[in-house]
C-alpha positions in Angstrom: -38.3 -3.2 -8.8 -41.7 -1.9 -10.5 -42.5 -1.5 -13.7 -45.6 0.1 -13.6 -46.2 2.7 -16.0 -48.3 4.8 -14.2 -46.1 5.2 -10.9 -46.3 9.4 -10.2 -43.3 11.5 -11.2 -41.0 12.0 -8.2 -41.0 16.3 -7.4 -38.3 17.6 -8.5 -36.0 20.9 -8.7 -33.3 21.6 -11.8 -30.1 22.8 -10.8 -29.7 26.7 -10.5 -27.0 27.6 -12.1 -25.2 25.1 -15.2 -21.5 25.2 -15.9 -20.7 27.0 -19.6 -18.1 24.7 -20.4 -19.0 23.1 -23.0 -20.8 19.7 -21.3 -22.6 17.3 -23.1 -25.7 16.1 -21.3 -26.3 12.7 -21.3 -28.7 9.9 -19.4 -30.6 7.1 -19.1 -34.3 6.0 -18.3 -36.5 3.4 -16.8 -36.1 -0.5 -16.6 -36.3 -4.1 -16.0 -34.0 -6.3 -15.5 -33.2 -8.8 -18.2 -31.5 -12.2 -18.3 -27.6 -12.5 -18.8 -28.1 -14.2 -22.0 -29.9 -11.2 -23.4 -28.5 -10.7 -27.0 -27.1 -7.1 -27.7 -27.5 -5.6 -31.0 -25.6 -2.9 -32.6 -27.0 0.0 -34.6 -24.2 -0.8 -37.2 -25.7 -4.9 -37.4 -29.0 -4.0 -37.6 -29.5 -3.1 -41.5 -27.4 -5.7 -43.1 -28.1 -5.1 -46.6 -26.3 -1.9 -46.6 -22.8 -2.7 -46.3 -20.3 -1.1 -44.1 -17.5 0.2 -45.5 -15.6 0.5 -42.3 -15.4 -3.2 -42.8 -15.2 -3.8 -46.4 -13.0 -1.2 -47.1 -9.2 -0.8 -46.5 -8.6 2.2 -43.9 -5.9 4.4 -43.7 -4.8 2.6 -40.5 -4.5 -0.2 -42.5 -2.5 1.1 -45.2 -0.1 3.2 -43.4 2.9 2.5 -41.1 2.2 4.0 -37.7 5.0 6.3 -35.1 8.0 4.4 -34.1 9.2 3.2 -30.2 10.3 6.4 -29.7 8.1 9.0 -31.0 6.4 9.0 -27.5 9.0 8.3 -25.1 6.3 8.8 -22.1 3.0 7.4 -23.4 0.4 9.2 -24.2 -3.8 9.1 -24.5 -5.1 8.5 -27.8 -5.9 11.6 -29.7 -9.5 10.1 -29.6 -9.2 10.7 -26.0 -8.7 14.5 -25.4 -11.5 15.2 -23.9 -11.2 13.2 -21.0 -9.1 16.1 -18.7 -9.4 17.3 -15.3 -11.4 20.7 -15.4 -11.6 23.7 -13.1 -14.4 25.9 -12.7 -13.6 29.6 -13.1 -15.8 31.5 -10.4 -15.0 28.9 -7.5 -11.9 30.2 -6.3 -10.5 34.3 -6.6 -6.7 33.0 -7.9 -5.9 29.4 -10.1 -3.1 29.0 -7.5 -5.1 28.6 -4.5 -7.8 26.7 -6.7 -9.4 23.0 -7.6 -9.4 21.6 -11.0 -11.9 17.8 -10.9 -11.4 14.3 -12.0 -13.2 13.4 -15.1 -15.2 10.5 -12.9 -17.5 10.4 -16.2 -15.2 8.9 -18.2 -13.2 6.6 -16.5 -13.8 3.1 -15.0 -12.2 0.4 -13.1 -10.7 1.8 -9.9 -7.6 3.3 -10.4 -7.4 6.9 -11.5 -4.5 7.7 -13.8 -2.0 9.9 -12.5 -2.8 12.7 -15.4 -6.3 12.8 -14.3 -6.4 13.1 -10.2 -7.9 16.1 -9.0 -5.7 19.0 -7.9 -5.9 21.4 -5.1 -3.5 24.4 -4.2 -3.5 26.9 -1.8 0.2 28.7 -3.2 0.5 27.0 -6.6 2.7 23.8 -7.7 6.1 23.7 -5.7 9.0 22.8 -8.0 11.5 21.2 -6.1 14.6 18.9 -7.2 14.6 15.5 -5.2 18.4 16.4 -4.3 17.3 19.7 -2.2 14.4 18.5 -0.6 14.6 17.8 3.4 12.5 16.0 5.7 12.3 17.4 9.4 11.1 15.9 12.9 11.2 17.9 15.7 9.3 18.9 18.9 8.6 16.4 22.3 10.9 13.3 20.3 14.2 12.2 21.7 16.0 12.5 19.0 15.2 15.4 16.6 16.1 14.4 13.1 17.0 15.5 9.2 15.9 12.9 6.3 17.3 13.2 2.9 15.0 11.8 0.3 18.3 8.7 -0.2 17.5 8.3 3.8 13.7 7.6 3.4 14.3 5.4 0.9 16.0 2.9 2.7 13.0 2.5 5.5 10.7 -0.7 4.6 8.1 0.1 1.5 4.7 -0.8 1.4 2.1 0.0 -1.6 -1.4 0.8 -0.5 -4.6 1.9 -2.7 -6.0 4.7 -0.8 -8.8 7.2 -2.0 -8.1 10.5 -1.2 -11.3 13.0 -1.4 -11.2 16.8 -0.4 -13.7 18.0 2.4 -15.4 19.9 0.4 -15.9 17.5 -2.9 -20.0 17.9 -3.3 -19.9 21.2 -1.1 -21.7 23.3 -3.9 -24.7 21.1 -3.5 -25.5 21.7 0.3 -28.4 24.1 -0.7 -29.6 22.6 -3.4 -28.3 21.2 -6.7 -25.9 23.1 -8.6 -23.4 21.5 -11.3 -24.2 19.8 -13.9 -21.8 16.7 -14.4 -20.2 14.1 -11.7 -17.0 15.7 -12.5 -18.1 18.8 -10.8 -20.2 17.3 -8.2 -18.0 14.7 -7.3 -14.5 15.0 -9.4 -12.3 15.9 -5.9 -11.6 12.6 -5.4 -8.8 10.1 -6.7 -8.3 7.2 -6.4 -4.4 5.5 -6.9 -1.8 3.1 -5.2 1.0 4.9 -3.1 4.3 3.0 -2.4 6.4 5.0 0.5 6.9 4.4 3.9 5.1 4.0 7.3 5.1 7.3 9.1 5.5 4.8 12.4 9.1 3.6 11.6 10.5 7.7 11.2 8.9 8.9 14.4 10.3 5.6 15.9 13.5 6.9 14.6 13.0 10.1 16.3 11.8 8.7 19.6 7.9 10.2 20.4 8.3 11.7 24.0 5.0 10.3 26.3 3.7 13.6 26.3 3.8 13.7 22.1 0.0 13.7 21.8 -0.6 15.4 18.4 1.2 15.7 15.2 1.6 19.2 13.3 3.0 17.7 9.3 3.9 21.2 7.3 4.5 21.5 3.3 7.4 23.1 1.6 4.7 25.6 -0.6 4.2 29.1 0.0 0.8 28.0 2.2 2.6 25.4 4.4 -0.7 23.6 4.7 -0.2 22.7 8.4 -2.6 20.4 10.2 -3.1 18.7 13.5 -3.4 14.8 13.5 -3.6 12.9 16.8 -0.5 10.3 17.1 -2.6 7.7 17.2 -3.5 8.1 13.8 0.3 8.9 12.6 1.3 5.6 14.3 -1.3 3.1 12.7 -1.8 4.1 8.9 -0.2 6.6 7.7 2.6 6.4 5.2 5.0 9.1 3.8 5.0 8.3 -0.5 7.3 8.9 -3.0 5.0 7.2 -5.6 1.6 6.8 -7.2 0.6 4.3 -9.2 4.6 2.9 -9.9 6.1 5.9 -10.7 7.3 9.0 -9.1 4.5 11.3 -7.8 3.4 14.3 -10.1 4.9 18.3 -9.3 0.5 18.8 -8.4 0.8 15.6 -5.8 3.3 17.0 -3.7 6.5 15.6 -5.5 8.9 14.4 -4.0 7.1 13.7 -0.9 3.7 13.8 0.6 1.5 12.5 3.5 -1.2 9.7 3.5 -4.0 10.0 5.7 -6.4 7.1 4.9 -9.5 7.7 5.2 -9.4 11.4 6.4 -9.8 14.5 4.4 -7.9 15.5 2.2 -6.6 18.8 3.3 -4.4 16.6 5.7 -2.6 15.0 3.1 0.0 17.2 3.3 2.1 17.8 -0.3 5.7 18.8 -0.5 6.1 17.3 2.7 8.9 18.9 4.9 8.4 18.5 8.9 6.8 17.3 11.4 6.3 18.8 14.7 5.4 16.7 17.6 3.5 18.4 20.4 1.1 17.6 23.5 -2.1 19.0 21.9 -3.7 20.1 18.7 -2.0 23.4 17.3 -6.0 25.8 17.1 -4.3 29.2 18.0 -3.1 28.4 14.0 -6.1 29.3 11.6 -5.3 27.1 9.2 -5.1 24.3 11.4 -9.2 25.0 12.5 -10.4 26.3 9.3 -12.0 23.0 7.9 -14.8 22.5 10.4 -18.6 22.0 9.9 -20.8 25.3 10.8 -24.2 23.8 12.2 -27.8 25.5 12.2 -27.5 26.6 15.5 -23.9 28.1 15.5 -22.2 25.5 16.6 -19.8 23.9 14.8 -18.3 20.2 14.3 -14.6 19.9 15.1 -12.1 16.7 14.4 -14.2 16.0 11.8 -11.5 14.1 10.1 -13.0 10.6 8.6 -15.1 10.6 5.1 -18.1 9.2 5.6 -19.6 6.3 3.2 -20.7 8.0 -0.3 -21.7 6.7 -3.9 -21.9 8.4 -7.0 -23.2 7.0 -10.5 -20.6 8.3 -12.9 -22.2 7.0 -16.2 -24.7 7.8 -17.8 -24.7 11.3 -15.9 -24.8 14.7 -17.3 -21.4 14.5 -18.9 -22.1 11.4 -20.2 -25.3 10.5 -22.0 -26.8 7.4 -23.6 -25.8 7.3 -27.0 -27.5 4.3 -28.2 -31.2 4.4 -27.3 -33.4 2.3 -25.8 -32.1 -1.7 -24.8 -29.0 -3.3 -22.9 -27.6 -0.1 -20.4 -24.9 -0.5 -18.2 -24.7 1.7 -15.3 -21.9 2.0 -13.4 -20.6 4.2 -10.4 -18.1 4.9 -7.5 -18.3 4.3 -3.3 -16.0 4.6 -0.9 -15.8 4.9 2.8 -13.5 6.4 5.4 -14.7 4.0 7.6 -13.8 0.7 5.6 -14.8 -1.4 2.7 -18.1 -1.3 0.8 -20.1 -4.2 1.6 -22.8 -3.4 -1.0 -24.7 -0.7 -3.5 -27.9 -0.3 -4.2 -29.4 1.8 -7.1 -32.7 3.0 -8.0 -34.0 4.3 -11.2 -36.7 6.0 -9.6 -35.8 8.5 -7.1 -35.4 5.9 -4.2 -39.0 4.6 -4.1 -37.5 1.2 -5.2 -33.8 -0.4 -5.0 -32.0 -3.3 -6.6 -28.2 -4.2 -5.2 -25.9 -3.1 -7.8 -22.9 -5.5 -8.6 -19.5 -4.9 -7.2 -16.4 -5.9 -8.8 -12.9 -5.8 -9.1 -10.3 -5.6 -6.0 -12.2 -4.0 -2.5 -9.3 -2.6 -0.6 -10.2 -0.8 2.9 -10.0 3.2 2.4 -10.3 2.8 -1.7 -12.9 3.5 -4.4 -15.4 0.4 -5.4 -16.7 0.6 -8.6 -20.5 -1.2 -9.1 -22.1 -2.0 -11.9 -26.2 -2.6 -12.8 -26.9 -4.1 -16.1 -30.3 -3.4 -17.0 -33.0 -3.2 -20.1 -33.7 0.4 -20.7 -37.3 0.9 -22.2 -36.7 4.7 -22.8 -38.8 6.1 -20.0 -37.6 8.9 -17.5 -35.3 7.8 -15.0 -34.3 9.0 -11.5 -31.1 7.6 -10.8 -29.5 7.3 -7.3 -27.0 5.1 -5.9 -26.7 4.2 -2.0 -23.5 2.5 -0.3 -23.3 0.4 3.0 -19.9 -0.2 4.4 -18.8 -3.2 6.2 -19.2 -1.3 9.5 -22.8 -0.7 8.7 -22.7 2.7 8.1 -25.6 4.0 5.2 -25.1 6.9 3.1 -28.2 9.2 3.9 -30.3 11.5 1.6 -29.3 14.8 1.3 -32.8 16.0 3.1 -31.7 13.8 5.9 -28.3 15.1 6.0 -30.0 18.9 6.1 -32.1 17.8 9.2 -29.2 16.8 10.8 -26.8 19.2 10.3 -28.1 22.4 8.1 -26.9 24.3 5.5 -24.2 26.4 6.7 -21.6 23.8 5.9 -19.7 23.5 2.4 -17.9 20.0 4.0 -18.9 16.3 4.5 -21.5 16.3 2.0 -22.2 12.4 1.2 -26.0 12.7 0.2 -27.1 10.3 -2.4 -26.9 12.2 -5.5 -29.9 12.3 -8.0 -29.9 12.7 -12.2 -32.6 12.6 -14.2 -32.2 10.9 -17.2 -34.9 11.8 -20.3 -36.1 9.7 -23.0 -34.0 10.9 -25.1 -30.8 9.9 -23.6 -29.7 13.0 -21.5 -29.3 13.7 -18.1 -29.7 16.6 -15.4 -28.7 17.1 -11.8 -31.6 17.5 -9.9 -32.8 17.2 -6.1 -35.6 14.9 -5.0 -38.2 16.6 -2.7 
């Protein structure tokens, strides 16, 4: 990586509109790599002539007894983490019952999203359904139309799989330029959890899909119903009918008591509050809701059946909501990478807007169609940086630049934007969403 202090700064355009949501600006700046044995000095330890009362004096948490084991029957995060919550963008949709909020990616680490922080996307609000009242029906081109209770489904062989779920509109506001100042808002319509459920194939085998049955229409029990067309090959491959996430029952906003899991494919197909499957011989194009997720190209044509989520990554920290607070010295860049085609093979990081790249360190479990955590540890010398990450999956798919994506598809769509994100990190540690021209 270049250390040339006279390197020309890339031309950038700042975001057109910032969120007025009390966001904390944050960031980082330029870089030489330091050895793993470098000594990291804290600001507190720098002046040993002044005793630190947090070390030398007894504090309240040393002096008084805390709460007992039954004070919080369902555990809660620390009160000092109260800012780590999902957030919405009020002007994004006309009604909160058909809207979205965003996962606080900048405040998380590892690969598993806590259940209470998984983004929500609803089309008719959250349905509240007692599991004893819930039913799942399979009809259409089957030998034996069936209705399952939750108890019936729980008797099938269970499996556990870790998958990401990403809304097709994730990063959709960025197609025409830098818009939202924070990775929670540019990339926060994604989460990654361990699902427990039964293979959809087992339920379909029980019903007996006829030879003419080539498509599946899942339907939700919420007011929007959310019917979607899914090829039978995908349904019989790796789809799950899930009733737990991260070991506990689905949250109501995530489809309790039952949802469909469609690994690697866009989130609108992961039907929540799942109540019915209809088997047919063709996709349900005549229904508006099954065809609305198309990608309009510059020439007026539309990409259809763009189900798979392409290889993508984002640096989550430092970023506009996660500033560098410690000043120069040892710094950790971290982020997430994922691909609907399989696993992540490599992630590269650039501190100069894509002129030079270094290979990041992948850490933690590597599951197919799951997010991967990457890190780049280095010594920051206080110069401005233009941070980018570029993911490559095990099939050789490479995350494109935003300009390359626009050249291929135009700017009419709001879906399937997997372009490389740029954060401009200033010498004071703050960061902003910008575009490299």
